[in-house]
C-alpha positions as CSV (number, residue, x, y, z in Angstrom):
1,X,-1.2,-145.2,-44.3
2,X,-4.5,-144.2,-42.8
3,X,-6.1,-145.2,-39.4
4,X,-10.0,-146.3,-39.1
5,X,-11.2,-145.2,-35.8
6,X,-14.5,-147.4,-34.6
7,X,-16.5,-147.1,-31.4
8,X,-17.5,-151.1,-30.4
9,X,-21.1,-151.2,-29.6
10,X,-21.2,-153.5,-26.9
11,X,-18.3,-152.0,-24.7
12,X,-17.9,-148.6,-25.9
13,X,-14.1,-149.6,-26.8
14,X,-11.7,-147.5,-29.1
15,X,-10.6,-149.5,-31.9
16,X,-7.9,-148.4,-34.5
17,X,-7.7,-150.4,-37.7
18,X,-5.3,-149.7,-40.7
19,X,-7.2,-149.1,-43.7
20,X,-4.9,-151.3,-46.1
21,X,-5.3,-154.2,-44.0
22,X,-9.1,-154.0,-43.4
23,X,-10.0,-153.5,-47.2
24,X,-12.3,-155.8,-48.6
25,X,-13.1,-157.5,-45.0
26,X,-16.4,-158.1,-44.0
27,X,-16.0,-158.3,-40.4
28,X,-13.7,-157.6,-37.3
29,X,-13.6,-158.5,-33.7
30,X,-13.4,-155.9,-31.0
31,X,-10.2,-156.1,-28.7
32,X,-11.5,-155.2,-25.7
33,X,-14.3,-157.8,-25.1
34,X,-14.4,-160.0,-28.5
35,X,-17.7,-158.9,-29.8
36,X,-17.9,-159.5,-33.6
37,X,-19.1,-156.5,-36.3
38,X,-19.3,-155.9,-39.7
39,X,-17.0,-153.1,-41.7
40,X,-18.6,-150.7,-44.1
41,X,-16.5,-151.5,-47.4
42,X,-17.9,-147.9,-49.1
43,X,-16.8,-145.9,-46.1
44,X,-13.1,-147.6,-45.7
45,X,-12.5,-147.6,-49.5
46,X,-13.8,-143.9,-50.2
47,X,-11.9,-142.1,-47.5
48,X,-8.5,-140.1,-47.7
49,X,-8.0,-138.5,-44.7
50,X,-4.7,-140.0,-42.8
51,X,-6.8,-140.5,-39.5
52,X,-10.4,-140.2,-39.1
53,X,-13.0,-141.6,-37.0
54,X,-16.7,-143.1,-37.9
55,X,-18.8,-145.4,-36.0
56,X,-20.3,-149.0,-36.5
57,X,-23.2,-148.5,-38.9
58,X,-24.2,-152.0,-39.2
59,X,-25.8,-154.4,-36.4
60,X,-24.2,-157.8,-35.9
61,X,-27.2,-159.5,-38.0
62,X,-26.2,-156.9,-40.8
63,X,-29.4,-155.1,-40.4
64,X,-29.0,-151.0,-40.7
65,X,-28.7,-149.0,-37.3
66,X,-31.9,-147.1,-36.5
67,X,-31.9,-144.1,-34.2
68,X,-32.9,-146.2,-31.2
69,X,-29.1,-148.3,-31.8
70,X,-27.5,-145.0,-31.7
71,X,-28.9,-143.8,-28.6
72,X,-28.5,-147.0,-26.9
73,X,-24.9,-147.2,-28.0
74,X,-24.4,-143.9,-27.0
75,X,-25.6,-144.5,-23.5
76,X,-23.5,-147.9,-22.9
77,X,-20.3,-145.8,-24.0
78,X,-21.1,-143.3,-21.6
79,X,-21.9,-146.0,-18.7
80,X,-18.8,-147.7,-19.3
81,X,-17.1,-144.4,-19.3
82,X,-18.7,-143.5,-15.8
83,X,-20.5,-140.7,-17.3
84,X,-23.6,-141.2,-15.1
85,X,-25.7,-138.1,-15.6
86,X,-24.9,-137.8,-19.4
87,X,-26.0,-141.7,-19.6
88,X,-29.2,-141.0,-17.9
89,X,-30.1,-138.1,-20.4
90,X,-29.7,-140.4,-23.3
91,X,-31.5,-143.0,-22.0
92,X,-34.2,-140.7,-20.8
93,X,-34.7,-139.6,-24.4
94,X,-34.2,-143.0,-25.8
95,X,-37.3,-144.3,-23.4
96,X,-39.6,-141.1,-24.6
97,X,-38.8,-142.0,-28.1
98,X,-38.6,-145.5,-28.6
99,X,-40.7,-146.9,-25.4
100,X,-41.4,-150.3,-27.1
101,X,-37.7,-151.1,-27.4
102,X,-36.7,-153.2,-24.5
103,X,-33.4,-152.1,-24.5
104,X,-34.3,-148.8,-23.6
105,X,-35.5,-149.8,-20.6
106,X,-33.1,-152.2,-19.8
107,X,-30.3,-149.4,-20.1
108,X,-31.7,-147.9,-17.1
109,X,-31.1,-151.1,-15.2
110,X,-27.5,-151.1,-16.0
111,X,-27.5,-147.1,-15.2
112,X,-29.4,-147.8,-11.7
113,X,-27.0,-150.7,-10.8
114,X,-24.0,-148.5,-11.8
115,X,-23.1,-151.4,-14.6
116,X,-24.0,-154.3,-12.5
117,X,-21.6,-153.0,-9.8
118,X,-24.3,-151.5,-7.1
119,X,-25.6,-155.1,-5.8
120,X,-27.9,-153.7,-3.2
121,X,-29.9,-151.2,-5.6
122,X,-33.6,-151.7,-5.9
123,X,-34.5,-148.8,-8.0
124,X,-33.8,-151.1,-11.1
125,X,-36.4,-153.5,-10.9
126,X,-39.0,-151.1,-11.9
127,X,-37.2,-150.6,-15.1
128,X,-36.5,-154.2,-15.5
129,X,-40.3,-155.0,-15.4
130,X,-41.1,-152.7,-18.2
131,X,-38.2,-154.4,-20.3
132,X,-39.9,-157.8,-19.8
133,X,-43.1,-156.2,-20.4
134,X,-42.2,-155.1,-24.1
135,X,-39.6,-157.5,-24.9
136,X,-40.3,-159.7,-28.1
137,X,-40.0,-163.6,-27.3
138,X,-37.3,-164.0,-29.5
139,X,-35.2,-161.4,-27.5
140,X,-36.3,-162.8,-24.3
141,X,-33.3,-165.1,-23.6
142,X,-30.8,-162.4,-24.7
143,X,-32.8,-160.1,-21.9
144,X,-32.3,-162.7,-19.4
145,X,-28.9,-163.8,-20.3
146,X,-27.5,-160.0,-19.8
147,X,-29.8,-159.9,-16.2
148,X,-28.2,-163.2,-15.1
149,X,-24.9,-161.4,-14.9
150,X,-26.4,-159.2,-12.4
151,X,-27.6,-161.8,-10.4
152,X,-24.6,-164.1,-10.5
153,X,-22.6,-161.2,-9.2
154,X,-25.4,-160.5,-6.2
155,X,-25.2,-164.7,-5.4
156,X,-21.6,-164.6,-5.2
157,X,-21.5,-161.6,-2.9
158,X,-24.0,-163.5,-0.6
159,X,-22.2,-166.7,-0.7
160,X,-18.8,-164.7,0.2
161,X,-21.0,-163.0,3.6
162,X,-22.2,-166.3,4.3
163,X,-19.0,-167.6,4.5
164,X,-17.8,-164.9,6.3
165,X,-20.4,-165.2,9.0
166,X,-19.7,-168.7,9.5
167,X,-15.9,-167.8,9.8
168,X,-17.1,-165.4,12.2
169,X,-19.2,-167.9,14.4
170,X,-16.6,-170.2,14.4
171,X,-13.9,-167.8,15.6
172,X,-16.6,-166.9,18.6
173,X,-17.1,-170.5,19.4
174,X,-13.3,-171.3,19.5
175,X,-12.7,-168.2,21.9
176,X,-15.7,-169.3,24.3
177,X,-13.8,-172.7,24.3
178,X,-10.8,-171.4,25.1
179,X,-12.3,-169.1,27.9
180,X,-14.2,-172.5,29.4
181,X,-10.7,-174.4,29.1
182,X,-8.6,-171.9,30.9
183,X,-11.4,-171.7,33.6
184,X,-11.6,-175.5,34.2
185,X,-7.4,-175.7,34.0
186,X,-7.6,-172.8,36.7
187,X,-10.4,-174.3,39.0
188,X,-7.7,-176.7,41.0
189,X,-5.8,-173.4,41.9
190,X,-8.7,-171.4,42.8
191,X,-9.8,-174.2,45.5
192,X,-6.5,-174.2,47.0
193,X,-6.6,-170.3,47.5
194,X,-10.2,-170.7,48.6
195,X,-8.9,-173.2,51.1
196,X,-6.0,-171.2,52.3
197,X,-7.8,-168.2,52.6
198,X,-10.5,-169.8,54.6
199,X,-7.9,-171.1,57.0
200,X,-6.2,-167.9,57.4
201,X,-9.6,-166.0,57.7
202,X,-10.7,-168.2,60.3
203,X,-7.1,-168.4,62.2
204,X,-7.5,-164.5,62.3
205,X,-11.2,-164.9,63.6
206,X,-9.9,-167.1,66.4
207,X,-7.2,-164.8,67.1
208,X,-9.3,-161.9,67.2
209,X,-11.8,-163.5,69.6
210,X,-9.1,-164.8,72.0
211,X,-7.6,-161.5,72.4
212,X,-10.5,-159.4,72.3
213,X,-13.7,-160.9,73.5
214,X,-14.5,-161.8,76.9
215,X,-14.5,-165.6,77.5
216,X,-17.8,-166.2,77.9
217,X,-18.5,-165.2,74.2
218,X,-16.4,-168.3,73.0
219,X,-18.9,-170.7,73.4
220,X,-21.0,-168.9,70.9
221,X,-18.1,-168.1,68.5
222,X,-17.8,-171.8,68.5
223,X,-20.9,-172.6,67.7
224,X,-20.9,-169.8,64.8
225,X,-17.8,-171.2,63.1
226,X,-19.7,-174.7,63.6
227,X,-22.8,-173.6,61.7
228,X,-20.7,-171.9,58.7
229,X,-18.4,-175.1,58.3
230,X,-21.6,-177.0,58.1
231,X,-23.2,-174.7,55.5
232,X,-19.9,-175.0,53.4
233,X,-19.7,-178.5,53.6
234,X,-23.4,-179.0,52.7
235,X,-23.0,-176.7,49.9
236,X,-20.3,-178.4,48.5
237,X,-22.0,-181.4,48.7
238,X,-25.1,-180.1,46.7
239,X,-23.0,-179.2,43.9
240,X,-21.1,-182.5,43.8
241,X,-24.4,-184.5,44.3
242,X,-26.4,-181.8,41.5
243,X,-23.7,-181.2,38.7
244,X,-25.4,-183.0,35.8
245,X,-23.7,-183.9,32.2
246,X,-25.6,-183.7,29.2
247,X,-24.6,-185.1,26.1
248,X,-27.0,-184.2,23.0
249,X,-26.9,-185.7,19.6
250,X,-28.1,-184.2,16.4
251,X,-27.5,-184.6,12.5
252,X,-25.4,-181.7,10.8
253,X,-26.7,-180.2,7.2
254,X,-24.8,-183.3,5.5
255,X,-26.5,-186.1,7.7
256,X,-23.4,-186.7,10.2
257,X,-24.3,-187.2,13.5
258,X,-22.8,-184.7,16.0
259,X,-22.9,-185.1,19.7
260,X,-21.9,-182.2,22.0
261,X,-21.8,-182.2,26.0
262,X,-22.4,-179.6,28.5
263,X,-22.6,-179.3,32.2
264,X,-24.6,-177.8,34.9
265,X,-25.9,-177.4,38.4
266,X,-29.5,-178.7,38.8
267,X,-32.0,-176.0,39.9
268,X,-28.9,-173.5,39.9
269,X,-27.7,-173.0,36.4
270,X,-28.6,-173.9,32.9
271,X,-26.8,-175.9,30.3
272,X,-25.2,-173.9,27.5
273,X,-26.9,-175.9,24.5
274,X,-26.3,-174.7,20.9
275,X,-26.3,-175.9,17.5
276,X,-24.1,-173.0,15.8
277,X,-23.5,-175.0,12.5
278,X,-27.3,-175.1,11.5
279,X,-28.4,-171.4,11.3
280,X,-32.0,-171.0,10.5
281,X,-33.0,-174.1,12.5
282,X,-34.1,-174.6,16.2
283,X,-34.3,-177.9,18.4
284,X,-35.7,-179.6,20.9
285,X,-34.2,-182.3,23.0
286,X,-35.7,-185.8,23.7
287,X,-34.9,-188.9,25.6
288,X,-35.4,-191.1,22.8
289,X,-34.0,-191.1,19.1
290,X,-36.7,-192.3,17.5
291,X,-39.9,-191.2,19.3
292,X,-40.1,-187.6,19.7
293,X,-43.4,-187.2,21.8
294,X,-44.3,-185.2,24.7
295,X,-43.8,-187.9,27.0
296,X,-39.7,-188.5,25.9
297,X,-39.4,-184.6,25.7
298,X,-36.6,-183.7,28.4
299,X,-37.8,-181.4,30.8
300,X,-34.9,-179.7,32.6
301,X,-37.0,-178.7,35.9
302,X,-37.0,-182.5,36.9
303,X,-33.9,-183.8,38.4
304,X,-33.0,-187.0,36.3
305,X,-31.8,-190.3,38.1
306,X,-28.5,-190.3,36.8
307,X,-25.7,-187.4,36.5
308,X,-25.0,-188.6,33.0
309,X,-27.7,-187.6,30.5
310,X,-27.7,-188.7,26.8
311,X,-30.4,-186.7,24.6
312,X,-31.2,-186.5,21.1
313,X,-31.9,-183.0,19.1
314,X,-34.8,-182.9,16.9
315,X,-34.0,-180.2,14.5
316,X,-37.0,-178.2,12.6
317,X,-36.6,-174.9,10.6
318,X,-37.7,-171.6,12.3
319,X,-40.6,-169.6,10.8
320,X,-39.6,-166.3,9.8
321,X,-42.3,-163.8,9.2
322,X,-42.7,-161.6,6.3
323,X,-44.0,-158.2,7.1
324,X,-45.7,-156.1,4.2
325,X,-45.7,-152.3,4.5
326,X,-47.1,-149.0,2.9
327,X,-50.1,-151.2,1.5
328,X,-52.2,-148.3,1.9
329,X,-55.7,-150.2,1.7
330,X,-54.2,-152.2,-1.5
331,X,-54.4,-155.9,-1.4
332,X,-51.5,-158.4,-1.2
333,X,-51.9,-162.1,-2.2
334,X,-48.5,-163.1,-1.1
335,X,-47.4,-165.5,1.7
336,X,-46.5,-163.8,5.4
337,X,-43.8,-166.6,6.4
338,X,-41.4,-168.8,5.1
339,X,-38.3,-171.1,6.5
340,X,-34.8,-171.8,5.3
341,X,-36.7,-174.7,3.4
342,X,-39.0,-172.8,1.4
343,X,-38.4,-172.7,-2.1
344,X,-37.6,-169.4,-3.7
345,X,-40.2,-167.2,-3.7
346,X,-41.3,-164.5,-5.9
347,X,-43.4,-161.8,-4.7
348,X,-46.9,-160.9,-6.7
349,X,-47.2,-157.1,-7.1
350,X,-49.9,-155.4,-5.2
351,X,-53.2,-154.2,-5.9
352,X,-54.8,-150.7,-5.5
353,X,-57.2,-148.7,-7.4
354,X,-55.6,-146.0,-9.4
355,X,-52.2,-147.2,-8.9
356,X,-49.2,-149.4,-10.4
357,X,-48.0,-151.4,-7.4
358,X,-44.6,-153.4,-7.1
359,X,-42.6,-154.2,-3.9
360,X,-38.9,-153.2,-3.3
361,X,-37.9,-156.7,-2.8
362,X,-39.4,-158.5,-5.6
363,X,-38.1,-162.2,-4.0
364,X,-36.7,-164.2,-1.4
365,X,-34.2,-166.9,-2.3
366,X,-34.2,-170.2,-1.2
367,X,-32.1,-170.9,2.0
368,X,-32.6,-167.4,3.2
369,X,-33.1,-166.9,6.6
370,X,-34.1,-164.1,9.1
371,X,-37.2,-162.0,9.4
372,X,-38.1,-159.6,6.0
373,X,-39.9,-156.5,5.6
374,X,-41.3,-155.9,2.1
375,X,-42.2,-152.1,1.3
376,X,-45.0,-151.6,-1.3
377,X,-44.5,-148.7,-3.8
378,X,-47.1,-146.9,-5.5
379,X,-47.1,-145.0,-8.9
380,X,-50.4,-143.2,-9.8
381,X,-51.5,-144.6,-13.4
382,X,-51.8,-141.8,-16.0
383,X,-55.2,-141.4,-17.6
384,X,-56.0,-139.9,-20.9
385,X,-58.9,-137.2,-21.2
386,X,-60.6,-137.2,-24.8
387,X,-62.2,-134.2,-25.9
388,X,-64.9,-135.2,-28.7
389,X,-67.1,-132.8,-31.4
390,X,-64.8,-130.2,-30.9
391,X,-65.6,-129.5,-34.7
392,X,-62.1,-127.7,-35.5
393,X,-62.3,-125.7,-32.4
394,X,-59.6,-125.4,-30.1
395,X,-59.6,-125.9,-25.9
396,X,-56.9,-125.0,-23.4
397,X,-57.4,-128.0,-21.3
398,X,-55.1,-130.5,-19.7
399,X,-54.8,-134.0,-21.5
400,X,-54.2,-136.5,-18.8
401,X,-55.0,-136.6,-14.9
402,X,-54.2,-139.3,-12.3
403,X,-56.1,-140.3,-9.1
404,X,-54.0,-137.8,-7.2
405,X,-54.8,-134.8,-9.4
406,X,-56.8,-132.1,-7.9
407,X,-60.6,-131.4,-9.1
408,X,-60.1,-130.4,-12.7
409,X,-62.3,-127.5,-14.1
410,X,-62.5,-127.2,-17.7
411,X,-62.4,-123.9,-19.7
412,X,-64.8,-123.5,-22.5
């Protein structure tokens, strides 16, 4: 029995087939990824070695493979094996030889992203733009489908991070509420300790004054004690009369009303008012649930007439800045701010004389938050120098230059 060993064009997996069982078959399937491929009957029927290895010599549509196919297949195999430098060398050769084949440029996308596993890479976007520029219309959907695998991984990672951030915030809020609860539970005990300490201190003071100070100071001591007690009483009355409770209501992201409560001492402390379940939004409190005007906007600097205050929160999206750096006198046609409610933003490339411009971040997804910094990347355009009227003569001058080239001096 002879064995046929093939390499899958799609995933680079090793495939072994019994030549007797495959004789006469037109196609087979990769057991690693399920890709359908065609057998070459002539090679199978004329092979007499016990075990031999060949490669699939037809594309899935039955057309003969080109040298570009072989280079791309080799690069895919090396990427699947983790041989990054070898894969890059093959892809460099493929791009140099077949720059109009979008698959050579897309191979560099897979190389830069470590086969779609490096979700933070930005260098691949240059090669992706090149692939989109040369791809034929009938193959554009295939390119988009392949790149969507990478985008789906990024989206899944962003959802995971968002869920983790929400969990951390919930835990922080739980810890804060637990501290408040423990503090409130300990208030009566602290009050008893304070009273006991005050009584003990007062008793010690009275005893000290009675024993060691002359009798003519007794009247002044009594007056001072009376003043202290009066101040303490006034302080307690102030806290009791100026402790206010604020209840504020707002709509969460699902449109449900949520009511929270906070307490504060007027002119002494400020209430802790937060809406932790609406990241990307800020809010303003009003005394009316329907009229959000300056007249109904609540002012914490004015003491209300009642201790129980009911307010309504108007939630608005926070406006975040988009900062563009490294423009180097280039032009930027893009917007400079956005909110969590903005649609997805795809940045237009910057323009600069003599350079091909691009951004290290090409878009901001809808629902994003936080200030963004986008950096321009410039690549000098290579211009050709054409020499006419040589009349079969030769020259040793350079054939190309860029805007960054030094002043050229031509040899005769």
